[in-house]
N, C-alpha and C positions, 0 to 999 in steps of 0.2 A: 314412815317418810316425813310426818310433820315434825318428828325431834328432830331429825336429820336436817330438815330446812333450817327449825330454829336455829339449830349450832353454826349453821353457814352463814346464815343475817348476820348473828351476832359477831362477827369478824367483819371489821372494818377493811374490806379491801377495795376503798375508794382507789381510782388508778396510782393517785400520787403517794401512798403509802405503801407499805410490803403486804403480801399476801403469803407469806410462809408460816403464819400461826395457822391457818386455813389448809395449806398444802401439806405440814405436818400433820394435821389432825386428820387429812384425809388417809394419809401414808400410813399411820397407825389404825385407820379403820380399816383399812384393806387387810391390813397385816394380820388383824384376829382372825381371815381367813384364810391365810396362808396365801395371800396375794401379794407379791413382790411388786415395788415402783421404780420406776427410774425418774429422776428428776434432773431437769436441764435450767441454767441459772442466767439470768442478768449478768450483765457487765460487772455493775456494782455487788453482786452476789445477795440482794435485798428480796429480790422476787424469783419463784420459779414456775416452769411446767411440772406439771405429772404425766407420767403414762404408764400405765398398766396395762396386763394382758390376762384375761381368764381362760383358760383352754391351754391347749397344745400351739406353743408361738409357732409352731410348724406349719401349722394348719391356716387357711387364708382368716385374715383377720377384717373384721367389721369393726370400727373405730365410733363411737358414740363421745361426742365432742363437746364442750362447754368452756366459757371464759371464767373466771373466777372474779375478775375486777369488774368495779362497779362505779357509777357515774356520782358526783358528789352531791350532797343533800345543801350546799351551802346557798341559804337566800330562800330556799323553799321552807314552807307553812305545812308541816305536818300535824295531823291527830295524836300520833302517838313517835313514841322513839322507833326512828327508821332503823335502827340496829337491833333492837328488840322485837321480834314477832309477836305481831297479836290477830287473833281472829275475830271478823265481824261479818257478819250474814254472809255465810258461804264462801268468805275469802281470806285469805291469809297477807296480811301486810307486814311490808318492810322493805329497805333498799336491797335491788336485787332478787326480792319474790320471783318477780317475774323476768327479770335479765340477767343473769338466767341461771339462778339458784336452785329454782324449781326444777329444772330441767335434769340437773346435778342430784337433787335429791331422790328425783324418781330415778334414778341409773344406779346409785350408792346404796338404796332399799331394796336391790334386787340382787346385789352380789352375792348374797348368802344362796339364792338360789341357784345362781349361776354356776359359783364353786359346788354346787352338789352334782348339777348336772355334768360337770367337767369331770368330776371325779368317778362318775358310773360310767364314763365314756360315750354320754348322749350329744354332745355337742359337734356337729360336723364343721362350725366355722369357732374360730376364736373369737371372743368380745374384748377390743380395746377400749380402754377408758383413758379420755387426753383432757387434760384441763390446762388452761394458759393463763396468762398473764398480758396485761398490757393490750387488750381489745380494745377498749374503749378509746384508747388513743391513738389508734393506726393500725391496730392488727400486728403489734410489733413484737408480741413474745413467740407465738405459733410458728415463725420460722424458724426458729431453734428446736421446737420441738420435731417439727417435719424433717430438718437437717438430721436430728439424731435416727431417725426413724430409717432414712434412708441410707445412713451411714452403717446401720445394722442389718439393713438390708430385710426387713420384716416384711414378711409377705402382705401387705395392705390391701385388702379388695375393697374398700370403701369407706366413706367416713358419713356418719349423720350428725351434723349440726345443729345442735336444740337450740336455737333461738326461738323466741315466742312467735309463732305462726298459728296459733289456736287450732295446734296437729294440722294443718294443711300443709302440703309439699309447697315450699319456693324453690323452683328449679333454675332460676337465672336472677341475678341483682347488677347493681350498676357497680362500676368502679369509683373512688373517689381518691384525689389527691387534692393536698392543701399547700401553699407556698406561703411565704411569709416575704414581704417585699420592700424593703428599706431605702428610703429617698433623702437623701444629706444635701441639704441646701447651704443658703450661706445665711447667719444671722442678723439683724440689723434693728436699729430704731425703725418702729412703723411709721414716722414722719419723714424717712430716706428708704422706702420700698424699693425705688431703681436700685440701690447698690446691695439689696440682699436677694436671696432666691428663695421663694417660699414653699418649704419642702411639702407643708399642707395640699398648696395648689396644685403643684405638681402629680403629688398621690393622687387629688381627684381628679386629675384628666386621666391617670392611668384607671383608677376604677369605673370613669363613664367610660373609658373603653372597653373593658371588661364587661359592662352592662350593656354593650351596645352588640360585644361578640355574644352575650346570652340573647339578647333581644334575634339577632339575627337567627341564630339555632333555633329558638321557639318557632319564628315565621315560616324558615325556610329547611331547617333541618331534616335529618332521617329521624323515621319516629319507628318505634316497633308497639304494638296496639295491646301488647301482653303486659305493659306497665301503667301503673297509674298514674306517673308522669312520663309523658312516652318520648322524652326527647332529652338529649343531654344539656344540663343547667350550669349555669356558672353564676357565682355569688361573692359579694364581698361581706366577711362577718364579722373583722374586728378592725380598728381604726384607733392609733394613738398618736398624737403631735401635740407641739405647740408647747409652752410656759408661760406668755400672758398675751394679753389681747395687744398690747401695743409693742410686741416684739416680731418681727418678720421671722417666724418660727425656721429654725435650721435643721430639725429633723423631723419625719413623720415615719410610720410603719403602719402597714396594714396586711392580714390575712384573707384569702382568698381561695375560694375551692372551686374544683370540677367536678362533677359527676356524670361518668359518662357511660353511654350502652355498650354492651358486649356488641364487638366488631369495630367500633369508632377507635380513635384515637388522639386523647387528650391532649397529647403534645403538641398538634395545631394550633391549640388557642395557645397554651402557654408560649410556642412560640411567636406568635401573632403579639403577645403582650410584651414580650421580650424586645421584638422589633422596634414596637412602639417606643420602650422606655430608652432605647438606644437612641433614637430621634429627640426626645425630651432631654436626654443627659446633653447632648450636642449642645442644645439651645441653652440649657442652665448652664454651662460651661463657660458659653460667651462673658457671664458676668460674673463666674465663682469657678476657674479651673478646676478646685478640690471638688466640686458637686457632683453627686454620683447617684447610681439607681442598681440597688443588688436584689438577686432573689435568693431565698435558703429553701428548699424542698424540707418540708415537715412530715407528710403524711402521702404515701401512693399504694392504697391498695386497689387489687385487679378486680374486675369485673368476674362474674360467673356466670355460666350455663352449664347445666348438667348434662350428661352424656347420658340421651334415652337408652342406649343398648348396655350399660354398666348393670351391673348385677344388683348392685347397692340401689342403681333407681327402680331396678325390679322389683325389689323386696320391698320401698317403700310404696310403688304404684300398686302392690299388692294389695298392702295392710291399708292403702288409703284409697279405695275403690271406689270411685265413682266421682273423687275430687280430681278439678281440674287443677294441673300445675300452674303456682301462679308467679310472676315477675315484680319485683320491689324496689324502690328506690334508693333503699337503706343498702349499707354493706356490713358483710359478714365475713367469718373466716374461711368461707368457702372457696373464696377465690384463692387464698393462699395455698387450701389444698388441690384446686382444680389446676392451677399453676403449676403443682410437684407431680401433676401427672395422676393424683389420687382422686378418683370419681367422689363426688359428693351431692347431698342432698339437704334442704334446711329443711327443720322441721320439729316442732317442740310447741310445749304447754304456753297458754296467757298469751296476753294480745300485744304488739308492738306501742299501741297507744297508752298502753300501762308504763312502757319503759321510760326511764328518766323523769317521771314526774312526782312531785308529792304524792306521797300516800300511796304509793305504788303496790301493785299487789297482784296475786294471782289467783283465779278462783280454783275451789277444791274440787271442782267437777272437771278442772283440764287438767290437775294433778293425776285425778283418778285415770282419765282417760288417756294420758300418757303411759301412765304405770300398765296399763291394760294395754295399749299399743305395744310396748316394749314385751311384753308378756308374749304377745302374738308374733312379732318379731323372732323372739326367743324360739317358739315352735317352729320355726322356719328354719332357723340355723342349727336345729337339731334333727333335722331331715338330713339324709344322704344328699339330695341336689338343692338343699337352699330352698325348694319351691314348694 
């Protein structure tokens, strides 16, 4: 398992890069055990999802899913090469070790065992392996994988997404949406400010409006106690604008996000921002008819709530006996699977606190726990009723 993880980490699959080298390596690895893989590609053809089935594909398929892309290491100070796995004090360090190549390595390490059981006719459920691209930039790739599964009408029973949860089941998470707002004003010499339209200042008015929406939601909005942040949140994360201190800026753009609870409707916040932008645009156009405010949706990942009656949930509940299902503020591909009608649960090795950080690591004990958990899942899938 460690050798597999070392190989996976060695592939620089930062979201801006191709993941094809890793996907091809996994495809070849599976082929050694007689397992065929189906690839679905990005528009540019430089990235791919992989899906493979071990066992009879006519049986209900329990999917084990992970994303192959990782976040950048730019600007981070690492004690070791982030793309060379290193072991220190019972921890395996490297970009993606925790999020989430550790889970993928655990899955791949059991392929030989699963193919043996399948050949002996002992698997009463087939096991699916799903690897996706571009999860870190908005769960963009997995939609094509899911569409392919639906087109082929494969009997997917459910999906376990192996994001780092310390092997405790996550049964709900928030949705996330990102929007880019562009404000077009009119440039002018700063000594003649009334003749210009200051794009930064109008962007600031919109950002303050977003902040007021967030404050109102925190004070008066719906709460769900299961979450660590139990209400819908909004915030502005990026802003660019202006060229010089003595020029009224013509352009400004910023990106804001909303993370909303299941059952909420984030569009109401976006509509409020758009309505306020329309008022500001009319004000700007009194000075500069060409002035405008536009919005571009960037990311929209749905929230997730696990179906307590689904068989995959029952598998996980049985294997995590005594663990209370958790809800989290971060977003995973579980929302995409659930949106497509595929029951899902999030459960995997490592802590989300290590994800995206310098010196990212996964503990060897967590990988061992995950592998044991997968073996116990295999035992359940090898029984006639799966119970």
